[in-house]
FILUM-860498 format. One record per atom (N, C-alpha, C): atom name; residue in three letters; x, y, z. Coordinates in Angstrom, 3 decimals. Last residue first. Layout:
BEGIN
   name   resn         xx         yy         zz
     CA    ALA          X          Y          Z
...
% end
This chain:
BEGIN
   name   resn         xx         yy         zz
      N    SER     -8.361     37.674    -27.073
     CA    SER     -7.352     38.536    -26.055
      C    SER     -8.399     39.248    -24.954
      N    GLN     -9.598     36.579    -28.607
     CA    GLN     -9.580     35.795    -27.479
      C    GLN     -8.947     36.776    -26.410
      N    GLY     -8.929     38.390    -31.227
     CA    GLY    -10.645     38.207    -30.598
      C    GLY    -10.757     37.280    -29.295
      N    GLU     -6.422     38.066    -31.724
     CA    GLU     -6.995     39.368    -31.169
      C    GLU     -8.714     39.100    -30.671
      N    LEU     -6.541     35.003    -32.590
     CA    LEU     -5.373     35.694    -31.336
      C    LEU     -6.112     36.914    -30.686
      N    CYS     -7.837     35.657    -34.787
     CA    CYS     -8.343     34.645    -33.736
      C    CYS     -7.967     35.125    -32.494
      N    ALA     -5.906     37.014    -36.365
     CA    ALA     -7.583     37.815    -36.408
      C    ALA     -7.893     36.775    -34.745
      N    LYS     -3.894     35.796    -36.499
     CA    LYS     -3.844     37.580    -36.064
      C    LYS     -5.314     37.278    -35.487
      N    LEU     -5.019     33.707    -38.072
     CA    LEU     -4.482     33.472    -36.253
      C    LEU     -4.445     34.688    -35.430
      N    LYS     -5.351     34.979    -40.337
     CA    LYS     -6.380     34.359    -39.341
      C    LYS     -6.060     33.889    -38.225
      N    ILE     -2.752     35.587    -41.093
     CA    ILE     -3.785     36.718    -40.996
      C    ILE     -4.850     35.820    -40.131
      N    LEU     -1.735     32.970    -41.506
     CA    LEU     -1.080     33.782    -40.484
      C    LEU     -1.928     35.251    -39.973
      N    GLY     -3.024     32.103    -43.379
     CA    GLY     -3.351     31.429    -42.521
      C    GLY     -2.920     32.304    -41.063
      N    ARG     -2.112     34.022    -45.426
     CA    ARG     -3.584     33.992    -44.937
      C    ARG     -3.959     33.254    -43.766
      N    ARG      0.854     33.318    -45.657
     CA    ARG      0.221     34.687    -45.412
      C    ARG     -1.531     34.448    -44.896
      N    LEU     -0.080     30.309    -45.919
     CA    LEU      1.276     30.687    -44.952
      C    LEU      0.451     32.250    -44.408
      N    TRP     -1.005     29.936    -48.632
     CA    TRP     -1.150     29.373    -47.462
      C    TRP     -1.201     29.984    -46.250
      N    THR      0.902     31.570    -50.108
     CA    THR     -0.564     32.192    -49.560
      C    THR     -1.373     31.659    -48.667
      N    ARG      3.418     30.011    -49.868
     CA    ARG      3.100     31.091    -49.593
      C    ARG      1.626     31.936    -49.316
      N    MET      1.552     27.792    -51.106
     CA    MET      2.369     27.464    -50.250
      C    MET      2.324     29.179    -49.430
      N    THR      1.574     28.842    -54.007
     CA    THR      0.331     28.578    -53.115
      C    THR      0.686     28.289    -51.745
      N    ASN      4.185     28.991    -54.948
     CA    ASN      3.429     30.557    -54.619
      C    ASN      2.098     29.636    -53.510
      N    LEU      4.978     26.603    -55.113
     CA    LEU      5.387     27.425    -53.662
      C    LEU      4.666     28.513    -53.676
      N    PRO      2.014     24.167    -55.320
     CA    PRO      3.225     24.950    -56.151
      C    PRO      3.754     25.944    -54.740
      N    VAL      2.145     21.259    -53.284
     CA    VAL      1.760     22.248    -53.829
      C    VAL      2.660     23.049    -54.359
      N    ASP      2.599     18.653    -51.386
     CA    ASP      2.403     18.679    -53.047
      C    ASP      1.591     19.865    -53.874
      N    HIS      3.250     19.155    -48.919
     CA    HIS      1.971     19.405    -49.656
      C    HIS      1.731     19.277    -50.735
      N    ARG      6.148     19.230    -49.229
     CA    ARG      5.428     18.186    -48.712
      C    ARG      3.922     17.698    -48.819
      N    LYS      6.205     21.212    -51.598
     CA    LYS      7.076     19.634    -51.767
      C    LYS      6.398     18.865    -50.904
      N    ALA      5.903     23.026    -49.822
     CA    ALA      5.439     22.873    -51.140
      C    ALA      5.248     21.635    -50.940
      N    LEU      7.904     22.948    -47.615
     CA    LEU      6.716     22.480    -47.159
      C    LEU      5.661     22.222    -48.171
      N    GLU     10.324     23.400    -49.070
     CA    GLU     10.204     22.405    -48.648
      C    GLU      8.355     21.910    -48.128
      N    ASP     10.000     25.921    -49.636
     CA    ASP     10.214     25.299    -50.496
      C    ASP      9.502     23.659    -49.954
      N    TYR      9.708     27.464    -47.127
     CA    TYR      8.311     27.069    -47.638
      C    TYR      8.488     26.215    -49.209
      N    THR     11.266     25.277    -45.021
     CA    THR     11.676     26.495    -45.878
      C    THR     10.027     26.538    -46.701
      N    TYR     10.704     24.442    -41.056
     CA    TYR     10.843     23.914    -42.616
      C    TYR     11.032     25.434    -43.483
      N    GLY     10.570     24.993    -38.275
     CA    GLY     11.555     25.277    -39.272
      C    GLY     12.045     25.152    -40.871
      N    ASP      8.727     24.291    -36.838
     CA    ASP      9.925     23.269    -36.921
      C    ASP     10.838     23.661    -37.839
      N    LEU      7.468     27.013    -36.305
     CA    LEU      7.601     26.389    -35.050
      C    LEU      9.190     25.339    -35.294
      N    TYR      7.048     27.949    -38.888
     CA    TYR      7.322     28.792    -37.811
      C    TYR      7.563     28.176    -36.857
      N    ALA      6.134     26.040    -40.896
     CA    ALA      7.293     27.120    -41.298
      C    ALA      7.803     27.836    -39.876
      N    GLY      4.735     24.025    -39.510
     CA    GLY      6.049     23.708    -40.020
      C    GLY      7.092     24.413    -40.244
      N    ARG      2.786     25.228    -38.408
     CA    ARG      3.624     24.585    -37.420
      C    ARG      4.701     24.392    -38.376
      N    ILE      1.722     25.776    -41.175
     CA    ILE      1.978     27.366    -40.264
      C    ILE      3.285     26.453    -39.257
      N    ALA      0.940     23.529    -42.055
     CA    ALA      1.941     24.280    -42.764
      C    ALA      2.768     25.057    -41.671
      N    ASP     -0.481     22.768    -40.373
     CA    ASP      0.295     21.819    -40.275
      C    ASP      1.557     22.726    -40.979
      N    ALA     -3.067     24.608    -41.424
     CA    ALA     -2.127     24.645    -39.718
      C    ALA     -0.636     23.709    -39.314
      N    LYS     -2.939     23.632    -43.386
     CA    LYS     -2.599     24.805    -43.833
      C    LYS     -2.130     24.968    -42.228
      N    ALA     -4.126     21.097    -43.082
     CA    ALA     -2.793     20.929    -44.062
      C    ALA     -2.406     22.343    -43.812
      N    THR     -6.692     21.640    -41.844
     CA    THR     -5.604     20.967    -41.236
      C    THR     -4.262     21.327    -42.145
      N    GLU     -7.928     25.032    -41.448
     CA    GLU     -8.056     23.664    -42.297
      C    GLU     -6.502     22.942    -41.779
      N    LEU     -8.175     26.300    -38.300
     CA    LEU     -7.500     26.217    -39.849
      C    LEU     -7.721     25.227    -40.351
      N    THR     -8.842     26.284    -35.982
     CA    THR    -10.045     26.888    -36.614
      C    THR     -9.457     26.853    -38.404
      N    GLU     -6.348     25.128    -34.241
     CA    GLU     -7.708     24.167    -34.993
      C    GLU     -8.704     24.790    -35.771
      N    LEU     -5.415     27.344    -33.970
     CA    LEU     -4.728     26.679    -35.184
      C    LEU     -6.010     25.691    -35.535
      N    CYS     -6.871     28.439    -31.880
     CA    CYS     -6.840     29.347    -33.096
      C    CYS     -6.146     28.282    -34.116
      N    VAL     -5.879     26.465    -30.034
     CA    VAL     -7.393     26.408    -30.087
      C    VAL     -7.424     27.468    -31.560
      N    ASP     -3.211     27.123    -29.639
     CA    ASP     -3.684     26.110    -30.433
      C    ASP     -5.064     25.901    -30.993
      N    LEU     -3.097     29.411    -28.587
     CA    LEU     -2.675     29.114    -30.207
      C    LEU     -3.138     28.144    -30.771
      N    GLN     -4.577     28.879    -26.121
     CA    GLN     -5.123     29.850    -26.823
      C    GLN     -4.179     29.586    -28.575
      N    ARG     -2.063     27.092    -25.231
     CA    ARG     -3.473     26.906    -25.277
      C    ARG     -4.354     27.540    -26.500
      N    ARG     -0.141     28.652    -24.677
     CA    ARG     -0.135     27.998    -25.730
      C    ARG     -1.337     27.294    -26.274
      N    ASP      0.166     31.902    -23.787
     CA    ASP     -0.992     31.059    -23.689
      C    ASP     -1.231     29.883    -24.894
      N    ASP      1.457     33.943    -23.847
     CA    ASP      2.479     32.653    -23.001
      C    ASP      0.929     31.835    -23.034
      N    SER      2.533     35.120    -27.238
     CA    SER      1.740     34.624    -26.385
      C    SER      2.169     33.749    -25.275
      N    ALA      5.071     35.938    -29.153
     CA    ALA      4.750     36.254    -27.912
      C    ALA      3.727     35.875    -26.656
      N    LEU      4.276     33.894    -31.227
     CA    LEU      5.488     33.652    -30.235
      C    LEU      5.176     34.619    -28.738
      N    ALA      1.868     35.131    -32.061
     CA    ALA      1.813     33.914    -31.574
      C    ALA      3.023     33.229    -30.575
      N    ASP      2.845     37.820    -32.542
     CA    ASP      1.830     37.511    -31.650
      C    ASP      1.630     36.009    -31.064
      N    GLN      4.595     36.770    -34.876
     CA    GLN      5.059     37.456    -33.126
      C    GLN      3.976     37.372    -32.330
      N    GLU      2.285     36.077    -36.602
     CA    GLU      3.971     34.710    -35.736
      C    GLU      4.276     35.635    -34.514
      N    PRO      1.327     38.202    -37.069
     CA    PRO      0.818     37.134    -36.145
      C    PRO      1.493     35.946    -36.080
      N    SER      3.378     40.731    -36.235
     CA    SER      2.830     39.793    -37.229
      C    SER      1.719     38.992    -36.610
      N    PRO      2.387     44.379    -34.319
     CA    PRO      3.031     42.640    -34.547
      C    PRO      2.828     41.713    -35.521
      N    ASP      1.550     46.956    -36.269
     CA    ASP      1.431     46.106    -35.402
      C    ASP      2.371     44.694    -35.497
      N    ASN      2.141     48.647    -38.222
     CA    ASN      2.904     48.802    -37.067
      C    ASN      2.907     47.570    -35.795
      N    SER      0.962     48.042    -41.417
     CA    SER      0.673     47.969    -40.035
      C    SER      1.791     48.085    -39.094
      N    ALA      0.388     47.143    -44.056
     CA    ALA      0.940     48.360    -43.668
      C    ALA      0.455     48.553    -42.052
      N    LEU      1.372     43.799    -44.718
     CA    LEU      0.547     44.671    -44.580
      C    LEU      1.132     45.809    -43.882
      N    SER      3.218     43.211    -47.899
     CA    SER      3.328     42.899    -46.341
      C    SER      2.196     44.230    -45.739
      N    PHE      3.986     42.512    -50.322
     CA    PHE      2.424     42.425    -49.712
      C    PHE      2.294     42.639    -48.347
      N    GLU      6.688     42.532    -50.632
     CA    GLU      5.820     42.943    -51.520
      C    GLU      4.240     43.436    -51.179
      N    THR      7.162     40.813    -48.274
     CA    THR      7.568     42.355    -47.964
      C    THR      6.871     42.604    -49.207
      N    ASP      6.346     38.374    -49.182
     CA    ASP      6.032     38.461    -48.085
      C    ASP      6.235     40.051    -47.494
      N    ILE      7.683     37.854    -51.594
     CA    ILE      6.100     37.788    -51.805
      C    ILE      5.598     38.468    -50.312
      N    ASP     10.820     39.792    -51.925
     CA    ASP      9.972     38.324    -51.389
      C    ASP      8.474     38.615    -51.992
      N    SER     12.903     40.398    -54.430
     CA    SER     11.686     40.988    -53.686
      C    SER     11.211     39.466    -53.328
      N    ALA     16.426     39.403    -54.060
     CA    ALA     15.246     39.364    -54.680
      C    ALA     13.554     39.948    -53.812
      N    GLN     19.751     39.839    -53.408
     CA    GLN     18.525     40.114    -53.113
      C    GLN     17.426     40.144    -54.054
      N    PRO     21.406     37.025    -54.220
     CA    PRO     20.973     37.930    -54.720
      C    PRO     20.263     38.335    -53.966
      N    LYS     22.433     34.859    -51.529
     CA    LYS     21.802     35.104    -52.794
      C    LYS     21.760     36.515    -53.225
      N    ARG     23.974     34.524    -49.119
     CA    ARG     24.290     33.611    -50.079
      C    ARG     23.789     34.096    -51.402
      N    ALA     22.190     36.050    -46.875
     CA    ALA     23.601     36.254    -47.737
      C    ALA     24.139     35.940    -48.547
      N    ARG     19.869     34.275    -46.896
     CA    ARG     20.053     35.917    -47.733
      C    ARG     21.586     36.489    -47.754
      N    LEU     20.912     32.169    -45.405
     CA    LEU     20.406     31.843    -46.507
      C    LEU     20.521     33.423    -47.509
      N    ARG     21.676     33.533    -42.969
     CA    ARG     22.925     33.332    -43.767
      C    ARG     22.327     32.706    -45.086
      N    ASP     19.014     34.280    -42.166
     CA    ASP     19.898     35.533    -42.625
      C    ASP     21.340     34.950    -43.126
      N    ILE     18.172     31.871    -41.962
     CA    ILE     17.693     32.788    -42.933
      C    ILE     18.553     33.567    -43.117
      N    ALA     19.887     31.109    -39.501
     CA    ALA     19.878     30.364    -40.978
      C    ALA     19.275     31.022    -41.551
      N    ALA     18.894     32.801    -37.640
     CA    ALA     20.334     32.857    -38.076
      C    ALA     20.399     32.203    -39.277
      N    ASN     16.208     32.022    -37.490
     CA    ASN     16.430     33.623    -38.164
      C    ASN     18.172     33.628    -38.496
      N    ARG     16.289     29.704    -36.363
     CA    ARG     15.813     29.647    -37.623
      C    ARG     16.102     30.966    -38.515
      N    ALA     17.646     30.102    -33.877
     CA    ALA     18.319     29.455    -35.048
      C    ALA     17.567     29.634    -36.191
      N    VAL     15.272     32.083    -32.875
     CA    VAL     16.706     32.390    -32.922
      C    VAL     17.549     31.294    -34.009
      N    THR     13.095     29.929    -32.657
     CA    THR     13.190     31.474    -33.702
      C    THR     14.899     31.713    -33.763
      N    VAL     13.986     28.222    -30.955
     CA    VAL     14.216     27.826    -32.192
      C    VAL     13.984     29.011    -33.234
      N    LEU     14.140     29.952    -28.751
     CA    LEU     15.338     28.908    -29.279
      C    LEU     15.071     28.540    -30.823
      N    TRP     11.118     30.405    -28.486
     CA    TRP     12.138     31.632    -28.779
      C    TRP     13.625     30.910    -29.355
      N    ALA     10.398     27.906    -28.341
     CA    ALA     10.008     28.381    -29.400
      C    ALA     10.636     29.459    -29.828
      N    THR     11.182     26.951    -25.717
     CA    THR     11.544     26.097    -27.001
      C    THR     11.213     27.068    -28.079
      N    ALA     10.194     29.006    -24.092
     CA    ALA     11.552     29.158    -24.334
      C    ALA     11.774     28.270    -25.882
      N    PRO      7.307     31.022    -25.572
     CA    PRO      7.973     29.666    -24.702
      C    PRO      9.308     29.482    -24.810
      N    ALA      7.042     34.461    -24.870
     CA    ALA      7.419     33.095    -26.126
      C    ALA      7.927     31.720    -24.954
      N    GLY      7.946     36.558    -23.528
     CA    GLY      6.697     35.838    -23.141
      C    GLY      6.350     34.644    -24.075
      N    SER      9.969     37.863    -23.760
     CA    SER      8.790     38.374    -24.915
      C    SER      7.798     37.495    -24.929
      N    THR     11.351     38.519    -21.287
     CA    THR     10.267     39.509    -21.715
      C    THR      9.472     39.143    -22.867
      N    GLN     12.801     36.184    -21.810
     CA    GLN     12.405     36.435    -20.464
      C    GLN     10.862     37.496    -20.697
      N    ALA     14.456     36.747    -23.880
     CA    ALA     13.346     36.012    -23.894
      C    ALA     12.535     35.743    -23.036
      N    SER     15.852     38.829    -23.002
     CA    SER     14.878     39.578    -23.869
      C    SER     14.039     38.201    -24.285
      N    ALA     17.735     37.305    -21.907
     CA    ALA     17.035     38.035    -21.150
      C    ALA     16.022     38.434    -21.804
      N    ALA     19.543     36.111    -23.995
     CA    ALA     18.723     35.377    -23.063
      C    ALA     17.447     36.416    -22.519
      N    LYS     21.220     37.752    -25.854
     CA    LYS     20.054     37.792    -25.653
      C    LYS     19.244     37.112    -24.848
      N    GLN     23.946     36.172    -25.483
     CA    GLN     23.568     38.038    -25.254
      C    GLN     22.225     38.361    -24.782
      N    TRP     23.262     33.612    -25.660
     CA    TRP     23.936     34.264    -24.507
      C    TRP     23.554     35.301    -24.225
      N    ILE     22.160     33.501    -28.313
     CA    ILE     21.265     33.293    -27.316
      C    ILE     21.667     33.853    -25.580
      N    ARG     24.097     34.823    -29.666
     CA    ARG     22.829     35.406    -29.530
      C    ARG     21.843     34.986    -28.459
      N    ILE     25.974     32.526    -29.677
     CA    ILE     26.255     34.001    -29.211
      C    ILE     25.138     34.530    -28.946
      N    TRP     24.652     30.436    -30.771
     CA    TRP     24.619     30.307    -29.350
      C    TRP     25.184     31.736    -28.620
      N    VAL     24.437     31.207    -33.520
     CA    VAL     22.953     31.222    -32.378
      C    VAL     23.296     30.966    -31.264
      N    GLU     27.043     31.292    -33.925
     CA    GLU     26.468     32.675    -34.254
      C    GLU     24.789     32.458    -33.029
      N    GLN     27.469     28.852    -34.262
     CA    GLN     28.519     29.521    -33.199
      C    GLN     27.415     30.497    -33.069
      N    MET     25.562     27.820    -36.029
     CA    MET     25.194     27.162    -34.570
      C    MET     26.136     28.040    -33.726
      N    VAL     26.816     28.303    -38.398
     CA    VAL     25.522     29.605    -37.875
      C    VAL     25.282     29.103    -36.222
      N    GLU     28.634     26.796    -38.658
     CA    GLU     29.083     27.839    -38.524
      C    GLU     27.897     28.922    -37.942
      N    GLU     26.854     24.487    -38.791
     CA    GLU     28.144     24.873    -37.769
      C    GLU     28.639     25.778    -37.615
      N    ALA     25.876     25.059    -41.581
     CA    ALA     25.037     24.812    -39.895
      C    ALA     25.712     24.918    -38.854
      N    ASP     28.138     24.744    -43.012
     CA    ASP     27.234     25.863    -42.705
      C    ASP     26.391     26.309    -41.673
      N    ALA     28.607     22.071    -42.879
     CA    ALA     29.856     23.191    -42.417
      C    ALA     28.886     24.851    -42.344
      N    GLU     26.190     21.117    -44.006
     CA    GLU     26.899     20.859    -42.235
      C    GLU     27.877     21.822    -41.922
      N    ASP     23.736     22.598    -45.807
     CA    ASP     25.390     21.978    -45.483
      C    ASP     25.385     22.049    -44.237
      N    LYS     20.691     23.034    -45.694
     CA    LYS     21.607     21.854    -46.211
      C    LYS     22.536     21.813    -46.427
      N    LEU     19.606     25.029    -43.990
     CA    LEU     21.153     25.324    -44.956
      C    LEU     21.658     24.599    -45.659
      N    LEU     17.614     23.885    -43.029
     CA    LEU     17.285     25.340    -43.547
      C    LEU     18.456     25.177    -45.167
      N    ARG     18.738     21.708    -41.662
     CA    ARG     17.346     21.683    -42.659
      C    ARG     16.944     22.693    -43.577
      N    ARG     20.728     22.779    -40.110
     CA    ARG     20.912     21.965    -41.095
      C    ARG     19.560     21.734    -42.430
      N    CYS     18.725     24.603    -38.181
     CA    CYS     19.760     25.186    -38.915
      C    CYS     20.180     24.322    -40.216
      N    VAL     17.345     22.324    -36.869
     CA    VAL     16.458     23.200    -37.729
      C    VAL     17.862     23.808    -38.524
      N    GLY     19.549     21.084    -35.704
     CA    GLY     18.674     20.418    -36.838
      C    GLY     17.851     20.990    -37.786
      N    PHE     20.629     22.422    -34.040
     CA    PHE     21.427     22.071    -34.962
      C    PHE     20.460     21.577    -36.058
      N    LEU     18.444     22.746    -32.361
     CA    LEU     18.686     23.651    -32.956
      C    LEU     19.549     23.627    -34.063
      N    LYS     18.471     19.951    -31.337
     CA    LYS     17.498     20.343    -31.849
      C    LYS     17.523     21.486    -32.937
      N    ALA     21.375     19.663    -29.958
     CA    ALA     20.799     18.660    -31.158
      C    ALA     19.586     19.549    -32.408
      N    GLY     21.018     21.800    -27.944
     CA    GLY     21.605     21.799    -29.173
      C    GLY     21.503     20.974    -30.280
      N    ALA     19.334     21.272    -25.763
     CA    ALA     18.819     22.217    -26.998
      C    ALA     19.676     21.833    -28.111
      N    VAL     21.000     20.011    -23.802
     CA    VAL     19.664     19.718    -23.772
      C    VAL     19.188     19.943    -25.152
      N    GLU     23.592     21.386    -23.885
     CA    GLU     23.469     19.528    -24.097
      C    GLU     22.124     19.354    -24.154
      N    TYR     23.182     23.663    -23.751
     CA    TYR     23.554     23.579    -25.214
      C    TYR     23.503     21.767    -24.962
      N    LEU     21.914     23.995    -21.348
     CA    LEU     21.182     24.321    -22.101
      C    LEU     22.017     23.559    -23.683
      N    ALA     24.420     23.032    -20.066
     CA    ALA     23.377     22.490    -20.012
      C    ALA     22.402     22.657    -20.726
      N    ASP     26.135     25.627    -20.623
     CA    ASP     26.678     24.621    -20.811
      C    ASP     25.166     23.610    -20.783
      N    PHE     24.565     27.941    -19.254
     CA    PHE     24.227     27.961    -20.747
      C    PHE     24.801     26.450    -21.212
      N    ALA     24.375     26.867    -16.508
     CA    ALA     23.323     26.463    -17.064
      C    ALA     23.048     26.659    -18.946
      N    ALA     27.323     27.533    -16.192
     CA    ALA     26.729     26.141    -15.831
      C    ALA     25.379     25.794    -16.897
      N    ARG     26.944     30.034    -16.411
     CA    ARG     27.762     29.646    -17.254
      C    ARG     27.208     27.972    -17.398
      N    ASP     24.525     32.451    -15.988
     CA    ASP     25.437     31.413    -15.750
      C    ASP     25.562     30.573    -16.496
      N    LYS     23.708     35.343    -16.955
     CA    LYS     25.110     34.761    -17.340
      C    LYS     25.183     33.575    -16.496
      N    MET     20.688     35.431    -16.474
     CA    MET     21.672     35.637    -15.356
      C    MET     23.065     35.254    -15.720
      N    ALA     19.711     34.016    -18.698
     CA    ALA     19.545     35.514    -18.750
      C    ALA     20.439     36.206    -17.343
      N    VAL     20.653     31.315    -17.413
     CA    VAL     21.758     32.041    -18.628
      C    VAL     21.337     33.517    -18.962
      N    ARG     18.363     30.838    -16.105
     CA    ARG     19.430     30.832    -15.430
      C    ARG     20.517     31.814    -16.963
      N    SER     16.474     31.165    -18.123
     CA    SER     16.289     31.911    -16.950
      C    SER     17.525     32.323    -16.444
      N    LEU     17.179     28.646    -19.706
     CA    LEU     17.371     29.782    -20.037
      C    LEU     16.981     30.991    -18.906
      N    LEU     16.885     26.758    -17.542
     CA    LEU     18.358     27.083    -17.919
      C    LEU     17.994     28.480    -18.702
      N    ARG     13.853     26.871    -17.315
     CA    ARG     14.340     26.917    -16.223
      C    ARG     16.291     27.380    -16.641
      N    GLU     13.131     25.967    -20.250
     CA    GLU     12.471     27.587    -19.513
      C    GLU     13.700     27.892    -18.105
      N    ILE     14.290     23.429    -19.894
     CA    ILE     14.841     24.521    -20.927
      C    ILE     14.295     25.935    -20.433
      N    LEU     12.608     22.193    -18.084
     CA    LEU     14.185     22.112    -17.714
      C    LEU     14.488     23.500    -18.913
      N    ASP     10.196     22.510    -19.369
     CA    ASP     10.084     22.803    -17.892
      C    ASP     11.894     23.269    -17.901
      N    THR     10.775     20.407    -21.758
     CA    THR     10.400     22.093    -21.754
      C    THR     10.547     23.053    -20.384
      N    ALA     11.371     18.310    -20.190
     CA    ALA     12.208     18.916    -21.359
      C    ALA     11.980     20.286    -21.621
      N    LEU      8.337     17.917    -19.194
     CA    LEU      9.994     17.945    -18.551
      C    LEU     10.728     18.937    -18.989
      N    ALA      6.951     17.665    -21.615
     CA    ALA      6.665     18.526    -20.905
      C    ALA      7.921     19.204    -19.912
      N    THR      9.452     16.842    -24.599
     CA    THR      8.430     16.362    -23.770
      C    THR      8.096     17.254    -22.635
      N    MET      9.226     17.438    -28.026
     CA    MET      9.957     17.835    -26.727
      C    MET      8.891     17.510    -25.353
% end
């Protein structure tokens, strides 16, 4: 997305936080296709993606003010809302199984590295930290947390087993967290 589009999205989202319906309509026109793409890629079903998009836009309308206080770039916040809604739908489809991220979660009340990265208003700092990772692992982190790819899609893309991809992402996020904390 261009810097001009990013600035426009930032302005529109701040107006949506004030319940400006015209800004909401404009935000839909500017960001709707990208958010639908995130949902479609994760869900692999157009009808499900359309249903989830309705939920996404309701969440955006209701929670736009929280985007202002999160410190995350508006585009990242919007993609995260869409990604989380799609993941919620995927989880509702499947029986609950233990996830490696849950089983081996860090016993800490601190925000995760992903949340730290999204909460950071200094994108340059995140880019500097991503550059400290191996190229493939940094690409995997960008794919999972900014572009909405599933772990399975990333594993196939990088030609590695699924558990290896999970390990890459977990370790990469831990390194990102340490790097971001070291720069603050």
